[in-house]
N, C-alpha and C positions, 0 to 999 in steps of 0.2 A: 697630743703633745702640749705641754704647758711652757710658755715662754717665761724664763726666770729673769732675764735682763741682759745687758751688755757685759762682755767680758774684756778686761784689759789683759792682753797677753804680750809675751816677748818672744822674739825669734832672732836668729843671726841672719843679717842681710848678706846674701851671697856676693853682692857686688862690691861691698867695702868691708865685709867681715866684721861689721859693728852690730852691737846689740840694739835692736830696734823694737819699739812697741806699737801695738795696734789696738784700737778700741772698736774695731769694725766687726766684731764677732758677737753673736747672740747665743746665749746658753739656753737650751731647752731640756726638759725632763719628761720622760714617758714612763708610766708605771705599768708593768706587765706582770701579772700574777704576783703582786706584792714587791717585785724587784724594780728598783729605779735605774733607768738607763739615761745617761746624759749625752747630749750631742751639742755641737757648736755649728753655727752657720754664719757665713759672711753676710753682713746686712745688705749687700748689693744683690744677693741671690734670692730669688723667690721660691725656687723649687727645692724640695727636700731631697732631691737626688744628690745634692752636694753637701749633705750633712756629714759631719765628721764625728766619729765616736770619741768621747772624752775618756781618757784613762786617768785613774786616780792613783796616787801613791807618792813616793818621794823621787823627784827627778831633779838632777843638778844641771845647771847651765851657768857657765862663767862664774863659778864659785857660789852661786845662790841656789837655794833649794826651793822647788815649786811642788805643789801637790796635785797638779793636773797637767795633762798635755794632750795635744791633738794636732793633726796635720791640716793646714789651711788649704784653700782652693788652689793655691800656687805650689803646693807640695812642700812648703816649709813646715818644720816642726815647731809648734807654738807651745809655750809654757805659761802657766798662770797659777796664781793662788786664789782659790775660790772656796767659800764655805758652803758645802752641800750636804 
């Protein structure tokens, strides 16, 4: 797996229902048989057991469109714009 860098992502905070951002996720890519697979990992986690698969596409959150999403280690759905 190759580390691509930190990802700034957004999620809805369940406690106050506000849009909150996080920069504590790291984006990785792994190439298998010519296919690229992207995963995100919280930077406080050492084990790849907590890697989250990154979906790409058009995802809307609070009227804004993002091109990737993943669930973080807390079960929140994160949205991000990344060039991959």
